[in-house]
C-alpha positions in Angstrom: -39.4 14.4 -10.8 -38.8 14.0 -7.1 -36.6 15.8 -4.6 -34.4 12.7 -4.3 -34.2 12.3 -8.1 -33.2 15.9 -8.5 -30.5 15.6 -5.8 -29.1 12.3 -7.2 -29.0 13.7 -10.7 -26.4 16.2 -9.5 -27.0 18.9 -12.1 -24.6 21.7 -11.2 -27.2 24.3 -12.3 -29.9 22.9 -10.0 -31.1 24.8 -7.0 -31.8 21.9 -4.6 -28.2 20.6 -4.3 -27.0 24.1 -3.4 -29.8 24.4 -0.9 -28.9 21.1 0.7 -25.3 22.2 0.9 -26.2 25.5 2.6 -28.4 23.6 5.0 -25.8 21.0 5.8 -28.1 18.1 4.9 -27.2 14.4 5.2 -28.0 11.9 2.4 -29.0 8.3 3.1 -28.0 5.8 0.4 -29.4 2.2 0.5 -28.4 -1.0 -1.3 -28.6 -4.7 -0.7 -25.5 -4.2 1.5 -27.3 -1.9 3.8 -27.7 1.9 4.4 -25.1 4.5 4.8 -25.2 8.2 5.6 -23.3 10.7 3.5 -22.7 14.4 4.4 -23.9 16.6 1.6 -20.4 18.2 1.4 -19.1 14.7 0.4 -22.1 13.7 -1.8 -21.3 15.7 -4.9 -18.1 14.6 -6.6 -18.2 16.1 -10.1 -20.3 17.0 -13.1 -23.5 14.9 -12.7 -21.6 12.7 -10.3 -22.3 11.7 -6.7 -20.8 9.4 -4.1 -23.6 6.9 -4.7 -22.2 3.4 -5.6 -23.7 1.7 -8.7 -25.9 -0.4 -6.6 -27.2 2.3 -4.3 -30.2 4.7 -4.5 -30.8 7.8 -2.5 -33.6 6.8 0.0 -33.7 9.7 2.4 -32.4 13.2 3.0 -32.1 14.6 6.5 -32.5 18.4 6.3 -31.8 20.4 9.5 -34.3 23.1 10.2 -32.4 26.3 10.0 -32.4 28.5 13.1 -30.4 31.1 11.4 -31.5 33.6 8.7 -31.4 32.4 5.2 -31.1 33.8 1.7 -31.8 32.5 -1.8 -31.4 34.2 -5.2 -30.6 33.3 -8.7 -29.9 35.2 -11.9 -31.3 33.9 -15.1 -32.0 35.4 -18.5 -35.7 34.6 -18.3 -38.0 33.3 -15.5 -37.8 29.5 -15.6 -34.5 29.3 -17.3 -31.5 27.6 -15.7 -29.6 30.0 -13.5 -26.5 31.7 -14.9 -25.5 31.9 -11.2 -27.4 31.3 -8.0 -26.7 31.3 -4.3 -28.4 29.7 -1.3 -27.2 30.8 2.2 -28.0 29.8 5.7 -26.1 31.7 8.4 -22.4 31.4 7.7 -22.8 28.8 4.9 -23.1 30.2 1.3 -23.6 27.7 -1.5 -23.2 28.8 -5.1 -24.5 27.0 -8.1 -23.9 27.2 -11.9 -20.3 28.2 -11.2 -18.6 24.8 -11.4 -19.1 21.1 -11.9 -21.0 20.9 -8.5 -22.4 23.3 -5.9 -19.6 25.2 -4.2 -19.7 25.9 -0.4 -18.1 29.1 0.8 -17.7 30.6 4.3 -19.1 34.1 4.4 -15.7 35.6 4.9 -14.0 33.6 2.1 -12.9 35.1 -1.1 -14.5 34.0 -4.4 -11.9 31.4 -5.5 -13.9 30.1 -8.4 -13.1 29.0 -11.9 -16.4 28.9 -13.7 -16.8 27.8 -17.3 -18.0 29.9 -20.2 -21.0 28.6 -22.2 -23.7 29.9 -24.4 -25.4 31.6 -21.4 -22.5 33.5 -19.9 -18.8 33.9 -20.0 -16.7 32.8 -17.0 -15.9 36.4 -16.2 -19.7 37.2 -16.1 -20.4 34.3 -13.9 -17.6 35.3 -11.5 -18.9 38.8 -11.4 -22.5 37.7 -10.8 -21.3 35.3 -8.0 -19.8 38.3 -6.3 -22.9 40.3 -6.7 -25.0 37.5 -5.1 -22.5 37.0 -2.3 -22.7 40.7 -1.5 -26.5 40.7 -1.6 -26.6 37.6 0.7 -24.2 39.2 3.2 -26.2 42.4 3.3 -29.5 40.5 3.8 -28.0 38.2 6.4 -26.4 41.1 8.4 
């Protein structure tokens, strides 16, 4: 796979979409009609869904180089498994993954207003608890 393919696939358990959200990336979509730029916060619209039109492909991703401290951690049953919960953070921007139908951006002072789903890996309550653990770890690491 490619970075663009991973981002366009929009898997809510994938690390890269959350990392792009924490970084404040900009996506570039191209079709025969031309090129348009999409803020990553508007790019993910639902479960495996993006703002790409049927005739568009993701052709570029503009990733700002962070000047602030960053943090990344995920919790999985085994190394290499999909994350039960994960968090990517850059400065004030915290992006959780595997807690909804898309990555979720939180401000560092926000409460965890999440409604994760239960599945074979973890209950919704477990996911919510682990999201809080990761948020607390990120805040401690970022100062």
